[in-house]
C-alpha positions in Angstrom: -127.8 61.1 -36.1 -127.4 62.1 -32.3 -131.8 62.4 -32.3 -131.6 58.6 -34.3 -129.2 57.2 -31.8 -131.0 58.6 -28.7 -134.6 57.2 -30.0 -133.0 53.6 -30.9 -131.7 53.1 -27.1 -135.0 54.0 -25.6 -136.8 52.0 -27.9 -134.4 49.1 -26.8 -135.4 49.7 -23.4 -139.2 49.9 -23.7 -138.8 46.7 -25.3 -136.4 44.6 -23.3 -138.3 46.2 -19.5 -141.5 46.0 -20.8 -144.0 43.3 -18.2 -145.4 41.8 -21.3 -142.2 40.7 -22.0 -140.6 40.0 -18.5 -140.2 36.4 -16.7 -143.2 35.3 -14.6 -143.0 35.7 -11.1 -142.1 32.8 -9.2 -145.3 32.4 -6.0 -143.6 31.8 -2.4 -146.8 31.0 -1.2 -147.8 27.9 -0.1 -151.3 26.2 -0.6 -153.4 25.8 2.5 -154.8 22.4 1.3 -152.2 20.1 0.3 -152.7 18.8 -3.5 -153.0 15.3 -4.1 -149.5 15.3 -5.9 -146.5 15.9 -3.4 -149.0 15.9 -0.9 -146.0 14.9 1.9 -143.8 17.6 0.8 -146.5 20.0 0.5 -147.4 19.1 4.2 -143.8 18.9 5.9 -142.7 22.4 4.9 -146.5 24.0 5.1 -146.9 23.9 8.6 -149.0 26.7 10.6 -148.4 26.6 14.4 -151.4 28.0 14.9 -153.6 25.3 13.0 -151.2 22.5 13.8 -153.1 19.3 15.5 -151.6 17.1 18.4 -151.3 13.6 17.0 -153.3 11.3 18.6 -151.2 8.6 20.6 -151.5 5.4 19.1 -151.5 3.0 22.3 -153.6 3.5 25.4 -152.2 5.4 28.1 -151.9 3.3 31.5 -154.1 4.6 34.3 -152.6 6.8 37.0 -154.4 5.2 39.9 -154.6 1.8 41.2 -158.1 0.6 40.6 -159.0 -0.2 44.1 -159.0 -4.0 45.3 -162.4 -5.5 45.2 -161.8 -7.7 48.5 -163.2 -7.6 52.1 -162.2 -9.3 54.8 -164.1 -11.4 57.9 -162.7 -11.1 61.5 -159.5 -11.8 62.9 -159.3 -15.2 63.6 -156.4 -15.4 66.2 -156.4 -15.2 69.7 -153.6 -13.0 71.3 -151.8 -11.9 67.5 -149.7 -9.5 69.8 -148.4 -12.0 72.7 -149.6 -9.2 75.4 -151.7 -12.0 77.0 -149.3 -14.1 78.9 -149.3 -16.7 82.2 -145.7 -15.7 82.7 -145.3 -12.9 84.9 -143.3 -9.9 83.5 -140.8 -8.1 85.9 -139.6 -4.6 85.4 -136.0 -5.5 85.0 -136.2 -8.4 82.9 -136.5 -7.9 79.1 -136.7 -11.3 78.2 -138.6 -14.1 79.4 -138.0 -18.0 77.8 -141.3 -20.2 77.1 -140.3 -23.8 77.2 -141.6 -26.5 74.8 -145.1 -27.6 75.0 -145.9 -24.8 76.9 -149.1 -23.0 76.5 -148.5 -20.3 79.0 -148.8 -17.7 75.8 -152.5 -17.2 75.8 -154.1 -19.0 72.6 -150.5 -20.0 71.6 -148.8 -23.7 71.6 -145.0 -23.7 71.8 -143.2 -26.5 69.6 -139.5 -27.1 69.1 -137.1 -26.2 71.9 -138.4 -22.9 73.0 -139.1 -19.4 72.6 -138.1 -16.1 74.3 -141.0 -12.9 74.7 -139.4 -9.7 74.4 -140.6 -6.3 76.5 -139.4 -2.8 77.3 -136.3 -2.2 75.6 -137.3 -4.3 72.6 -139.8 -1.8 71.1 -142.5 -4.0 69.6 -144.3 -3.6 66.4 -147.7 -3.6 68.6 -148.1 -3.0 72.3 -145.4 -4.1 74.6 -144.4 -7.7 73.8 -143.2 -9.4 70.8 -142.1 -13.2 70.3 -138.8 -14.5 69.1 -138.9 -17.8 67.9 -135.8 -18.8 68.5 -134.8 -19.5 72.7 -131.8 -21.4 73.1 -132.6 -23.1 69.4 -135.0 -22.9 66.8 -138.8 -23.1 67.9 -142.2 -21.8 67.2 -145.7 -21.3 68.2 -149.2 -22.5 66.5 -152.6 -21.8 67.2 -155.6 -23.7 65.6 -158.9 -21.9 64.4 -161.9 -22.9 62.5 -161.7 -22.6 59.2 -164.3 -23.6 55.6 -163.0 -25.6 53.1 -161.7 -24.0 50.1 -162.5 -20.5 51.2 -158.9 -18.2 50.9 -157.6 -16.8 54.3 -154.6 -14.3 54.6 -152.0 -14.5 56.9 -150.6 -10.9 58.3 -147.7 -10.2 60.6 -144.8 -8.2 61.2 -141.3 -9.5 61.2 -138.3 -8.3 62.5 -134.5 -10.2 63.6 -132.8 -10.6 67.4 -129.9 -8.3 66.9 -128.1 -9.7 69.9 -126.6 -12.6 68.1 -125.6 -13.7 64.7 -126.3 -14.4 62.1 -127.7 -10.8 60.6 -130.0 -13.0 58.3 -133.1 -14.4 60.3 -135.6 -17.1 58.5 -138.8 -18.0 59.5 -141.7 -20.0 57.8 -145.7 -20.2 57.7 -147.4 -23.3 57.3 -150.8 -24.0 57.1 -153.3 -26.2 55.3 -150.2 -28.0 54.0 -149.1 -24.9 52.1 -145.5 -23.3 53.3 -143.7 -19.8 53.0 -140.6 -18.6 54.2 -139.6 -15.4 54.7 -136.0 -13.5 55.7 -134.7 -10.7 57.4 -131.6 -8.8 57.6 -131.0 -7.1 61.1 -127.7 -5.9 60.7 -127.7 -1.9 61.4 -131.0 -2.4 63.5 -131.3 -1.2 67.6 -133.7 -2.0 70.2 -135.6 0.9 69.6 -135.1 0.8 65.9 -136.0 -2.8 64.7 -137.3 -2.6 61.5 -140.3 -3.9 61.5 -141.1 -5.5 58.0 -144.9 -6.6 56.9 -145.4 -10.0 55.6 -148.7 -11.0 53.9 -149.5 -14.5 52.7 -152.9 -15.9 51.2 -154.1 -19.6 51.6 -156.8 -22.1 51.0 -158.0 -23.8 53.9 -159.0 -27.7 53.4 -160.6 -28.8 56.6 -163.0 -27.3 58.8 -160.1 -26.4 61.6 -156.7 -25.0 60.2 -153.5 -25.2 62.0 -151.3 -22.3 61.5 -147.6 -22.7 62.6 -144.8 -19.9 62.5 -141.4 -21.4 63.2 -137.7 -20.3 63.0 -135.3 -21.8 60.6 -132.3 -19.9 62.1 -130.1 -22.6 63.5 -127.5 -22.7 66.2 -128.4 -19.4 68.0 -130.7 -17.9 70.4 -131.1 -14.7 68.2 -133.9 -15.6 65.8 -136.3 -14.0 63.8 -139.1 -11.9 65.8 -142.5 -11.7 65.2 -145.4 -9.6 66.2 -149.1 -8.5 65.5 -150.1 -11.7 63.7 -153.5 -12.2 62.3 -155.7 -14.1 59.7 -159.0 -12.8 58.3 -161.3 -15.0 55.8 -161.0 -13.3 52.1 -164.9 -12.9 51.4 -164.1 -11.4 47.6 -161.3 -12.6 45.8 -161.4 -14.2 42.3 -157.7 -15.0 42.1 -156.7 -18.5 43.3 -152.9 -18.2 43.2 -151.4 -17.3 46.8 -150.2 -13.8 47.2 -146.9 -13.1 49.2 -145.1 -9.9 50.1 
């Protein structure tokens, strides 16, 4: 009886743990290639870092360098653009030389309006030793005529600062050529004679005649302290497809 019982238990054990009767094992391996069905799910979980491919950008990346400006310039058409040549003598102890209305004492330039002031010595110019305040006792300006070609583009460049010895701190000027006009302002607050804070200005205009008159005038009224300019130049733009004026 005891032997029968042991044999029966052994037989049951063999039947329960037989490989033929065991449940099929579940594979945890993931196919290398997604199947047609459920491919999205498999793709999300079956990522192999060694075989991952970076997605291509959908938008074109911006260039890291600015393409060169396809422009060349002719010679400077302005005479004495830094105001260094003047028939009015400078004295060593004189920082300001007034130049009156209708004067041609600054070589190449004609003064209009009230008057203008030439600065030197303690006024540190942008170029050379002298610069020009477009105000004297009140608003004034200078003008110069130069040869141009009709319908050709020209570029005016100058440097702008402000007289720190009077109100208001905001100094405003204009440039006019061939019936076109532009204005610029400069904040002179916190500046000094040694650090005037010169700011470059650029303007393109189109000539209409064979001669063009350039006006540079003050718009800062009721003060002797106006906008200061230096290093003025005008050059023909030899290559430029755009017709709209370029300002700065």
